[in-house]
Each structure stands twice: as C-alpha cells, then as structure tokens.
C-alpha positions in Angstrom: 6.2 -0.7 20.1 3.8 1.4 18.1 3.2 0.6 14.5 1.8 2.9 11.9 0.1 1.2 8.9 -0.9 3.5 5.9 -3.6 2.6 3.4 -4.8 4.7 0.5 -8.5 3.6 0.3 -11.1 2.4 2.6 -11.4 -0.9 0.6 -7.9 -1.8 1.8 -8.8 -1.3 5.4 -12.2 -2.8 5.2 -11.5 -6.2 6.3 -9.9 -5.0 9.6 -13.3 -3.7 10.8 -14.4 -7.2 11.0 -11.2 -8.4 12.6 -10.8 -5.9 15.4 -12.3 -3.4 17.6 -10.7 0.1 17.3 -10.1 3.2 19.4 -10.4 6.3 17.2 -7.6 8.7 17.8 -7.8 12.3 16.1 -4.5 13.9 15.0 -5.6 17.3 13.5 -8.0 16.5 10.7 -6.7 12.8 10.6 -8.3 9.8 12.3 -6.1 7.0 13.4 -7.8 3.5 14.2 -5.8 2.0 17.1 -5.7 -1.6 18.3 -3.4 -3.9 20.1 -1.8 -6.8 17.8 0.7 -8.8 19.9 2.9 -6.6 21.8 2.2 -3.7 19.3 -0.2 -0.8 19.6 -1.0 -0.4 16.0 -2.4 2.7 14.3 -4.1 2.4 10.9 -4.8 5.4 8.9 -6.4 5.9 5.3 -4.7 8.6 3.3 -6.6 8.9 0.2 -5.2 8.1 -3.3 -2.1 9.8 -4.7 1.2 11.2 -3.4 -0.4 14.4 -2.2 -3.0 12.8 0.0 -0.3 10.4 1.3 2.0 13.2 2.1 -0.5 15.3 4.0 -1.9 12.4 6.0 1.3 10.7 6.7 2.9 13.9 8.0 0.0 14.3 10.5 0.0 10.5 11.5 3.7 10.6 12.0 3.6 13.8 14.2 3.1 11.3 17.2 5.7 8.7 18.0 5.8 5.3 16.2 8.6 2.7 15.9 7.6 1.1 12.6 5.8 2.4 9.4 4.2 0.1 6.9 3.1 1.4 3.5 0.5 -1.1 2.4 -2.5 -1.7 0.1 -3.2 -2.7 -3.5 -0.6 -2.7 -6.3 -0.4 -3.6 -10.0 1.9 -6.3 -11.1 4.8 -5.3 -13.4 6.2 -8.9 -13.7 4.6 -12.0 -15.1 5.6 -14.0 -11.9 3.5 -11.7 -9.7 -0.2 -12.8 -9.9 -3.5 -11.5 -8.4 -3.6 -12.3 -4.7 0.2 -12.4 -4.3 1.7 -10.5 -1.3 4.9 -8.7 -2.1 7.5 -7.1 0.3 9.7 -4.4 -1.2 13.5 -4.0 -0.8 13.1 -0.4 -1.9 10.6 2.1 -3.4 11.1 4.6 -6.2 9.1 7.5 -7.6 8.4 7.4 -11.1 10.4 10.2 -12.9 13.1 10.7 -10.5 16.4 8.8 -9.7 15.8 8.5 -6.0 15.4 5.2 -4.3 14.5 4.7 -0.7 15.6 1.3 0.9 13.2 -0.2 3.2 14.4 -1.6 6.6 16.4 -4.8 6.1 14.9 -6.3 9.3 11.3 -5.6 8.3 11.9 -6.7 4.7 13.4 -10.1 6.0 10.3 -10.5 8.4 8.1 -10.2 5.5 9.9 -13.0 3.5 9.8 -15.2 6.7 6.1 -14.6 6.9 5.6 -15.9 3.3 5.5 -12.6 1.3 7.2 -12.7 -2.2 10.3 -10.6 -2.6 10.1 -7.4 -4.8 13.3 -5.4 -5.7 11.3 -2.2 -6.2 7.9 -0.8 -5.9 7.3 2.1 -8.3 5.1 5.0 -7.2 3.2 7.0 -9.9 1.1 10.0 -9.7 -1.7 8.5 -11.8 -3.2 5.0 -12.2 -1.4 2.8 -14.7 -4.3 1.5 -16.8 -2.9 -0.4 -19.9 -1.0 -3.7 -20.2 1.2 -1.8 -22.7 2.2 0.8 -20.1 2.9 -1.9 -17.4 5.2 -3.8 -19.7 7.1 -0.6 -20.5 7.6 -0.1 -16.7 8.4 -3.7 -16.1 12.3 -3.4 -16.4 12.3 -0.8 -13.6 10.1 -2.3 -10.9 8.1 -5.3 -9.6 4.9 -3.6 -8.9 3.3 -0.1 -9.2 1.3 2.0 -6.7 0.5 5.6 -6.0 1.7 6.2 -2.3 4.6 3.9 -1.2 7.5 6.3 -2.0 5.7 9.3 -0.4 4.9 7.4 2.8 8.4 6.1 3.4 9.8 9.5 2.4 8.0 11.0 5.3 9.1 8.0 7.5 12.6 8.7 6.5 12.3 12.4 7.6 11.1 11.0 11.0 13.9 8.5 11.2 11.1 5.9 11.3 12.0 2.4 10.1 9.6 1.3 7.3 8.7 -1.2 4.8 6.3 -1.5 1.9 4.0 -4.4 1.7 1.3 -4.7 -1.0 -1.1 -7.3 -2.5 -1.5 -7.7 -6.3 -4.9 -6.9 -7.7 -4.1 -6.8 -11.5 -1.6 -8.6 -13.5 0.9 -7.2 -16.0 -1.1 -8.3 -19.0 -4.4 -6.9 -17.7 -5.8 -3.5 -18.3 -7.7 -1.5 -15.8 -10.8 0.1 -17.1 -9.9 3.6 -18.2 -11.2 6.6 -16.2 -11.8 4.3 -13.2 -10.4 7.1 -11.0 -13.4 9.2 -12.0 -16.0 6.9 -10.5 -14.5 6.9 -7.0 -13.4 9.7 -4.6 -10.0 10.0 -3.1 -10.7 7.3 -0.5 -12.1 4.9 -3.0 -15.7 5.4 -2.3 -18.1 5.0 -5.2 -19.8 8.0 -6.7 -23.0 6.6 -7.9 -23.8 9.3 -10.4 -20.4 8.9 -12.0 -20.8 5.1 -12.1 -24.1 5.4 -14.0 -22.6 7.9 -16.5 -19.5 5.8 -17.0 -21.4 2.5 -17.6 -23.7 4.3 -20.0 -20.4 5.6 -21.9 -18.5 2.3 -21.6 -21.1 -0.6 -21.5 -18.4 -3.2 -22.3 -16.3 -2.3 -19.2 -18.9 -3.3 -16.6 -17.9 -6.8 -16.4 -14.3 -5.6 -15.8 -15.4 -3.3 -13.1 -17.3 -6.1 -11.4 -14.2 -8.4 -11.7 -11.9 -5.8 -10.2 -14.1 -5.1 -7.3 -14.4 -8.8 -6.4 -10.7 -9.3 -6.7 -10.0 -6.2 -4.7 -12.2 -7.6 -1.8 -10.6 -10.9 -1.8 -7.1 -9.3 -2.0 -7.8 -6.9 0.9 -8.9 -9.8 3.1 -5.7 -11.8 2.2 -3.5 -8.8 2.9 -5.2 -8.3 6.3 -4.6 -11.8 7.3 -0.9 -11.5 6.2 -0.5 -8.1 8.2 -2.2 -9.5 11.3 0.4 -12.3 11.5 3.3 -10.1 10.3 2.8 -7.4 13.0 2.4 -10.1 15.6 5.6 -11.5 14.8 7.5 -8.2 14.4 6.1 -7.1 17.8 7.4 -10.3 19.5 10.8 -10.3 17.8 13.0 -8.9 20.5 16.2 -10.4 19.3 19.1 -8.6 17.5 19.2 -5.0 16.6 16.2 -2.7 15.9 15.2 -2.4 12.3 17.7 -0.1 10.5 16.5 3.3 9.4 15.3 3.9 6.0 18.1 5.0 3.5 17.7 7.1 0.4 20.1 6.4 -2.6 20.3 7.3 -6.1 19.1 4.8 -8.7 21.8 3.4 -10.9 
C-alpha cells in the first residue's frame, strides 16, 4: 500500500523530520518525502496554503500511483465542543460558496474513530483565512471545522479514484480570533517573512502575544497530529480484512 499525506505548510510537517528518515522523490516541481510506516510506503508533500496551491501540488503528487490519500494539517474550530489540540476526522468536506460535498471513505473515517479522533460531519474549505470569532460562529451551523485545502485535495483524489479522508488538528477555538493579516507575514508554505513581521508588530503591537500563543499552540498541535497519524497509518496498513476503502463520492449538499 502507498499512502499520500498532503499538508499545507511546513509547520504541519515539521515533527515528522524528527520522527523518521526520508527518501526525497521528485515529481515535476514537487518534492515527496517518502518513508515506510507499517506495511505502507508513505509519501508526504507540502502543498502551500490555499486551494490553488493544493490543486497544483496534489495533481502532481497523484500522478504517481497511491492507494490512499489523507488531507491533513491545522484547522479552526467551528463548534464549542472542539478544543485546541483535538484531532478530528471528517465524514465529508465542502467548499464554501458551493453546494458540492465530497464524502470521505467510510472505512478510513471509521479507522480514524477507532484510533481516537473526534467525529466531524463536515470540514469547510475556504479560500481565505477565517480570522474572527464572529465569522466562525456564522459558519458554525454548516461545518465542524474550517481549513483552506481539504476539499481541493479530496477533489483531486476523487478524479484519480483514490480513497481519501480528511484528518486535522484544531489550533484555534470558535470563540478565538486569529490576528488579522497573519497571512501577510508568512509565505505560502508558512515560512516567516522577517521584514513583514517587524512591520506587522510595529503596526499591531498588541497582537504580539497572540502571535506567540498561536505559534506555540501550532507546534504542540503538529506534534500531536504526527503522533496520531503515525499510529493511524500503521493500523490502516495492517488492516487487510474486509473490503478496500470505498472511493470518494461527490454529492449535493442539502
């Protein structure tokens, strides 16, 4: 079995560099980080933030054969019950502003629940960072968590008839705001832009503590997600009973 795990930013992948050694595999302009987990050969790839980056990188990564696709990384909570550090596995993903919903593989979803992830009905994919608590509360009736890549990644997986699932860790709660303009101080892969940070802090000095807190939470959340995915992929790779995971299904939202 070959598994593809797609992250958006390097901070989501960073803990894996300490966990394992990797073979670097080039596919066009994309670098895959390949390792063995259980019986699975696992390819990790960092796409960059947002739907367009996710699409370009996912299409290249999936141009070589895989048996399972996992869209993973950070997410913002849209429910009071989902706290910072909670790992969620989604039944389905939806793109904000559309009625299309992609259902995740039932078998991969069930495996996530058995591994201890919290169930989520929907992950909502947006094309921009959802910063404010007010906007999160407005989105709450329609989804459990919000991110910027899951729908796009699993759309590409569906095109390749590749069973997939979205598994994410919460980094900010529904009643918490993310410092506005945070996307201007990092590049597409989440790397800090020192000059932009200096200018940002000078313009928003009261936001410095919030930035530090978000960074600390993100490091802890990434480590927790890595630990979960390590065990999850091992279990999926060893599960040879029953049918293979069903393919992704696209339906219309009701």
